[in-house]
C-alpha positions as CSV (number, residue, x, y, z in Angstrom):
1,M,36.1,-161.1,83.4
2,N,32.6,-160.9,82.8
3,T,31.8,-161.3,79.4
4,T,28.1,-159.8,79.2
5,Y,27.7,-158.2,76.4
6,N,30.3,-155.2,75.9
7,P,31.2,-153.5,72.9
8,V,35.4,-154.2,72.6
9,V,36.7,-155.4,68.9
10,A,40.2,-156.0,69.2
11,H,41.7,-155.1,66.2
12,R,43.5,-157.6,64.4
13,G,43.4,-159.4,67.5
14,A,44.5,-158.4,71.2
15,W,48.4,-158.0,70.0
16,K,49.8,-154.4,70.9
17,K,49.8,-155.2,75.0
18,N,51.8,-158.7,74.6
19,H,53.4,-158.1,71.8
20,L,52.1,-160.6,69.6
21,P,51.7,-160.5,65.7
22,E,48.8,-158.9,64.5
23,N,46.2,-161.2,62.8
24,S,47.7,-164.2,64.4
25,I,46.2,-166.9,66.1
26,A,47.9,-166.1,69.0
27,S,46.2,-162.2,69.1
28,L,43.0,-164.1,68.6
29,Q,43.2,-166.3,71.4
30,Q,44.3,-163.3,73.7
31,A,41.0,-161.4,72.7
32,V,39.1,-164.7,73.4
33,Q,41.0,-164.6,77.3
34,S,40.4,-161.0,77.6
35,G,36.6,-161.4,77.2
36,C,36.3,-159.3,74.1
37,T,33.1,-159.6,72.2
38,G,34.7,-159.6,68.7
39,S,38.1,-160.2,67.1
40,E,38.8,-158.5,63.7
41,F,41.0,-159.8,61.1
42,D,41.8,-159.7,57.3
43,V,41.4,-162.0,54.5
44,W,43.4,-162.2,50.9
45,M,43.5,-165.1,48.7
46,T,46.9,-166.3,47.3
47,A,47.6,-167.0,43.3
48,D,46.3,-170.5,43.8
49,D,43.1,-169.4,45.7
50,S,44.3,-170.0,49.3
51,L,42.7,-167.9,51.9
52,V,45.1,-166.4,54.1
53,I,45.3,-163.7,57.0
54,H,47.3,-160.8,56.7
55,H,46.5,-157.3,56.7
56,D,48.8,-155.6,54.3
57,P,48.8,-156.6,50.5
58,D,52.4,-157.8,51.0
59,F,53.6,-160.4,53.4
60,N,57.8,-160.5,53.6
61,H,58.0,-158.7,50.2
62,L,55.8,-161.0,48.5
63,R,52.6,-159.6,47.0
64,I,50.2,-162.2,48.3
65,E,47.5,-162.2,45.6
66,Q,50.5,-163.0,42.8
67,V,52.3,-166.1,44.8
68,S,51.5,-169.5,45.6
69,F,50.4,-170.2,49.2
70,A,53.3,-172.9,49.1
71,A,55.7,-169.7,49.0
72,L,54.1,-168.0,51.6
73,K,53.7,-170.9,54.2
74,T,57.4,-171.6,55.1
75,L,57.9,-167.6,56.0
76,P,56.7,-167.6,59.8
77,L,55.3,-164.6,61.9
78,S,57.5,-163.3,64.6
79,N,56.4,-165.6,67.0
80,G,57.4,-168.1,64.7
81,E,53.8,-169.1,63.9
82,P,52.9,-169.9,60.5
83,L,50.9,-167.3,58.5
84,P,47.2,-168.5,59.2
85,T,45.0,-169.7,56.6
86,L,41.0,-168.8,57.1
87,H,40.6,-172.2,58.0
88,Q,42.9,-172.7,60.6
89,Y,41.6,-169.0,62.0
90,L,38.0,-170.1,62.2
91,Q,38.7,-173.6,63.7
92,A,40.6,-171.3,66.4
93,G,38.3,-169.1,66.9
94,L,35.1,-171.4,67.3
95,S,36.7,-174.2,69.0
96,G,35.6,-174.3,72.4
97,N,34.6,-170.8,72.4
98,P,30.8,-169.7,72.3
99,A,31.1,-166.4,72.7
100,I,33.3,-164.3,70.4
101,R,32.2,-162.7,67.0
102,L,34.8,-163.0,64.3
103,V,34.8,-159.8,62.5
104,L,35.9,-160.8,59.0
105,E,37.6,-158.2,56.6
106,I,37.3,-159.2,53.2
107,K,40.4,-156.7,51.6
108,P,39.3,-155.3,48.2
109,S,41.2,-157.5,45.5
110,L,44.2,-155.3,44.1
111,V,44.1,-157.7,40.6
112,S,39.9,-156.8,39.6
113,K,36.8,-156.6,41.0
114,E,36.0,-159.8,39.7
115,R,38.3,-161.5,41.9
116,G,37.0,-159.5,44.9
117,Q,33.6,-161.2,44.2
118,E,35.2,-165.0,43.9
119,V,37.0,-164.5,47.3
120,A,33.7,-163.2,48.6
121,R,32.1,-166.4,47.3
122,K,35.0,-168.6,48.8
123,V,34.9,-166.8,52.0
124,V,31.2,-167.4,52.2
125,D,31.6,-171.1,51.4
126,M,34.1,-171.9,54.3
127,V,31.7,-169.9,56.6
128,T,28.7,-172.0,55.8
129,A,31.2,-175.4,56.2
130,F,31.9,-174.5,59.8
131,H,28.2,-173.4,60.5
132,A,29.4,-170.0,61.8
133,E,27.0,-168.0,60.1
134,K,25.7,-166.4,63.5
135,R,29.1,-166.0,64.5
136,I,30.6,-164.0,61.6
137,I,30.1,-160.3,60.9
138,Y,31.6,-159.4,57.4
139,I,33.4,-156.2,56.7
140,S,35.1,-154.5,53.8
141,F,36.0,-150.9,51.9
142,D,34.3,-152.8,49.1
143,Y,30.6,-152.2,48.7
144,D,30.4,-154.9,46.1
145,I,31.9,-157.6,48.2
146,L,29.5,-156.9,50.8
147,K,26.4,-156.8,48.5
148,K,27.8,-160.2,47.0
149,I,27.8,-161.9,50.6
150,I,24.4,-160.6,51.0
151,T,22.9,-162.3,47.7
152,L,25.0,-165.2,49.2
153,D,23.4,-165.3,52.4
154,P,20.7,-162.5,52.7
155,T,21.2,-163.1,56.9
156,A,24.6,-162.5,56.9
157,H,25.9,-159.7,59.1
158,T,27.5,-156.9,57.0
159,Q,29.2,-153.6,57.7
160,Y,30.8,-151.6,55.5
161,L,34.1,-149.5,56.4
162,N,34.6,-146.8,53.6
163,G,32.5,-144.0,55.3
164,D,30.8,-142.5,52.0
165,K,27.5,-144.4,52.5
166,S,24.8,-142.6,54.6
167,P,23.0,-145.1,57.0
168,D,19.8,-144.8,54.7
169,Q,21.8,-145.9,51.8
170,L,23.2,-148.8,53.5
171,K,19.5,-149.9,54.8
172,T,18.5,-150.0,51.2
173,D,21.1,-151.9,49.9
174,G,20.5,-154.6,52.8
175,I,23.9,-153.6,54.9
176,T,23.3,-154.2,58.6
177,G,26.2,-151.9,59.8
178,A,28.3,-148.8,59.5
179,D,31.7,-149.3,60.8
180,Y,33.3,-146.1,59.7
181,H,36.3,-144.4,61.2
182,L,35.9,-142.4,64.1
183,S,36.4,-139.0,62.3
184,V,33.7,-139.7,60.0
185,F,30.9,-139.7,62.7
186,R,32.5,-136.5,64.6
187,Q,32.0,-134.9,61.2
188,K,28.6,-136.4,60.6
189,P,26.9,-136.8,64.0
190,E,23.5,-136.8,62.5
191,W,24.3,-140.3,61.1
192,I,24.3,-141.9,64.4
193,A,21.0,-140.6,64.9
194,M,19.9,-141.9,61.5
195,A,22.1,-145.0,62.1
196,K,19.5,-146.0,65.3
197,K,16.2,-144.7,62.9
198,Y,16.9,-147.7,60.6
199,G,18.5,-150.3,62.8
200,I,21.7,-149.4,61.6
201,I,24.6,-151.0,63.8
202,L,27.4,-148.5,65.0
203,N,30.9,-149.3,65.1
204,A,33.7,-147.3,64.5
205,W,37.4,-147.9,64.1
206,T,40.3,-147.6,64.8
207,V,39.7,-145.7,68.6
208,N,42.6,-145.7,70.9
209,N,42.3,-142.6,72.8
210,A,40.4,-142.7,75.9
211,D,38.5,-139.6,75.4
212,D,36.9,-141.1,71.8
213,M,36.1,-144.2,73.5
214,R,33.8,-142.2,76.1
215,W,32.1,-140.3,73.6
216,L,31.4,-143.4,71.6
217,L,30.1,-145.0,74.5
218,D,28.0,-142.1,75.5
219,N,26.6,-142.2,72.1
220,N,25.8,-145.9,72.7
221,F,27.8,-147.4,69.5
222,N,27.0,-151.1,69.6
223,F,31.2,-151.9,68.7
224,I,34.5,-150.2,69.2
225,T,37.1,-151.5,67.2
226,T,40.7,-150.8,69.1
227,N,44.1,-151.8,69.3
228,E,43.7,-151.0,73.1
229,P,40.9,-153.2,74.5
230,E,42.3,-153.4,77.8
231,L,42.1,-149.3,78.0
232,L,38.5,-149.8,76.7
233,F,37.5,-152.4,79.2
234,E,39.3,-150.1,82.2
235,I,36.8,-147.4,80.9
236,L,34.0,-149.9,80.9
237,K,34.7,-150.7,84.4
238,Q,35.1,-147.5,85.7
239,R,31.4,-146.6,84.2
240,K,30.2,-149.7,86.1
241,E,29.1,-151.2,82.6
242,I,31.0,-154.5,83.0
243,K,32.2,-156.0,86.1
């Protein structure tokens, strides 16, 4: 596939078509092979400060923030893969692959706001250690986590998820992108023009319907986050936007 710019971000990796576990290294690798611009994934921190990749706060009935990594690593994903660490995930996403963006969601801590700030610091430290700053887009529902990231790396690419901040507010606070649920943009289409005026990157989640995908393409969104990357690629081919 021609991997010249496309807006396709695989939500938790390209997992659905091939029945892979979400947020697995296998789903990340499938997103790379599919030619996606980005692959999104979710980060939590265990009780002993290990950064792991999983969407929900619980893994196999264990609350991630309240248990050790040792308690989690013996419990495999459905394909037999161990629960990935952030270190392993970054290594897999960056190795031998010069293109794909890693869309790194830091989940708001259920323990405390302060813990969320610590997670942000540890994540940025690891990204810096990998020299991966230009390949990472940080996203979060916690606005203060994104603001913390900016203090640690003023050049960081950040996108807010919650949909309650206007693009001009994002611009004022140094957030570079609005990554909102599709319904937010449907209800407030004026925010699309405002984002473009202020140079705010536009992303929408989680878009799995062909008509919605076409509407976002018609409105020149930079990114579209989807569980159906294959469908979005097919639409892009029909529109002759990729080969």
